[in-house]
Wavefront OBJ file of the C-alpha trace (Angstrom):
o trace
v 21.147 -6.077 -47.942
v 22.064 -2.389 -47.566
v 21.379 -0.256 -50.604
v 22.135 3.400 -51.383
v 19.820 5.871 -53.112
v 20.045 9.346 -54.565
v 17.239 11.660 -55.586
v 16.306 11.339 -59.223
v 14.934 14.803 -59.609
v 16.772 17.994 -58.863
v 14.621 20.263 -56.782
v 14.946 24.008 -57.237
v 13.780 26.129 -54.326
v 13.488 29.866 -53.712
v 15.114 31.193 -50.562
v 14.847 34.402 -48.575
v 17.171 35.171 -45.666
v 15.428 36.995 -42.806
v 17.623 39.867 -41.608
v 15.130 41.463 -39.246
v 14.603 44.468 -41.504
v 13.396 43.024 -44.823
v 9.687 42.827 -44.014
v 8.740 44.047 -47.495
v 10.646 41.153 -49.090
v 8.925 38.741 -46.687
v 5.511 40.107 -47.705
v 6.424 39.719 -51.394
v 7.824 36.211 -50.855
v 5.066 34.820 -48.624
v 2.191 37.028 -49.738
v -0.116 38.972 -47.472
v -1.518 36.224 -45.306
v -2.716 35.406 -41.829
v -0.417 32.357 -41.902
v 2.487 34.338 -40.461
v 3.216 37.425 -38.408
v 6.288 39.503 -37.622
v 6.966 40.694 -34.076
v 10.105 41.658 -32.128
v 12.454 40.651 -34.950
v 10.937 37.188 -35.318
v 8.584 35.714 -37.894
v 6.083 33.149 -36.679
v 4.778 30.843 -39.401
v 1.535 28.996 -38.734
v 1.440 25.535 -40.285
v -1.339 22.950 -40.028
v 0.924 20.869 -37.764
v 2.055 23.747 -35.555
v 4.189 26.864 -35.581
v 7.729 27.601 -36.668
v 9.748 30.637 -35.595
v 12.149 32.321 -38.008
v 15.040 34.073 -36.292
v 17.398 36.611 -37.849
v 19.731 34.777 -40.226
v 17.310 31.910 -40.820
v 16.248 30.958 -44.327
v 12.644 30.848 -45.492
v 12.409 28.260 -48.261
v 9.639 27.844 -50.833
v 9.613 24.687 -52.939
v 8.042 24.062 -56.339
v 4.706 23.279 -54.665
v 4.747 26.602 -52.757
v 5.311 24.765 -49.485
v 7.239 26.818 -46.935
v 10.107 25.528 -44.806
v 12.566 27.126 -42.403
v 16.238 26.230 -42.150
v 19.500 27.439 -40.695
v 22.183 28.460 -43.198
v 24.574 25.636 -42.266
v 21.963 22.901 -42.618
v 20.721 24.310 -45.900
v 24.160 24.614 -47.502
v 24.791 20.910 -46.869
v 21.860 19.967 -49.111
v 21.673 22.733 -51.729
v 23.948 24.741 -53.954
v 23.018 28.056 -55.530
v 21.685 28.043 -59.089
v 23.261 30.754 -61.237
v 21.039 31.846 -64.091
l 1 2 3 4 5 6 7 8 9 10 11 12 13 14 15 16 17 18 19 20 21 22 23 24 25 26 27 28 29 30 31 32 33 34 35 36 37 38 39 40 41 42 43 44 45 46 47 48 49 50 51 52 53 54 55 56 57 58 59 60 61 62 63 64 65 66 67 68 69 70 71 72 73 74 75 76 77 78 79 80 81 82 83 84 85
């Protein structure tokens, strides 16, 4: 039998778009850490399972558990809508 599911809990995330020039916002968002570095317009994030490269226009996402993810705008907008406070 095929069944369908939806998430029970709405997840609110914080998002920062990397524009290649907003290093100060990146430092504030991610904190001063050795888990990432910025070089030649790219951000390299070091995760326990490997590395992820953030290119200009990519989104850096922080969930409620302070876990960091990277996404492209198009992929992200399919799953999330902006919360207006």
